[in-house]
C-alpha positions, 0 to 999 in steps of 0.5 A: 117798037119792040122792048127787051123785057118783052122777050121774057114776057113772051117766053112766060107766055109760051110755057104750057103744062104738058100731060105729065105736068111739067112746065115746057116751052116749044120753039115755035110757041115761043116765037109766036108769042115774040112776034105778038110783041114785035120781035121777029125772030126765027126759031134758031134765033129763039133756040139760041136765046133759050140756050144762053138765057135760061138756065132752068130749062133743058132740052127735052126734044124727041125729034131733030130740027128747029122745033125743040121742046124745053122742059123746066127741071129742078137741079136739086132732083128731077125734071 
């Protein structure tokens, strides 16, 4: 049975460090981690949760579609 705290756990596990050293999360990776903890979300549902629940990441996607890329940013001076 899925637990609510597993969503944040899955989000943290989905974080990776890109070539420029930023912490990023892709929607597809987040959905994979959610499935591992018994949350069966679509990419649209995952994007919606990130938009509403995570204020320290912003969308830095370079392509259209549901598989978006979110990067950790510093509101006091940069990405």
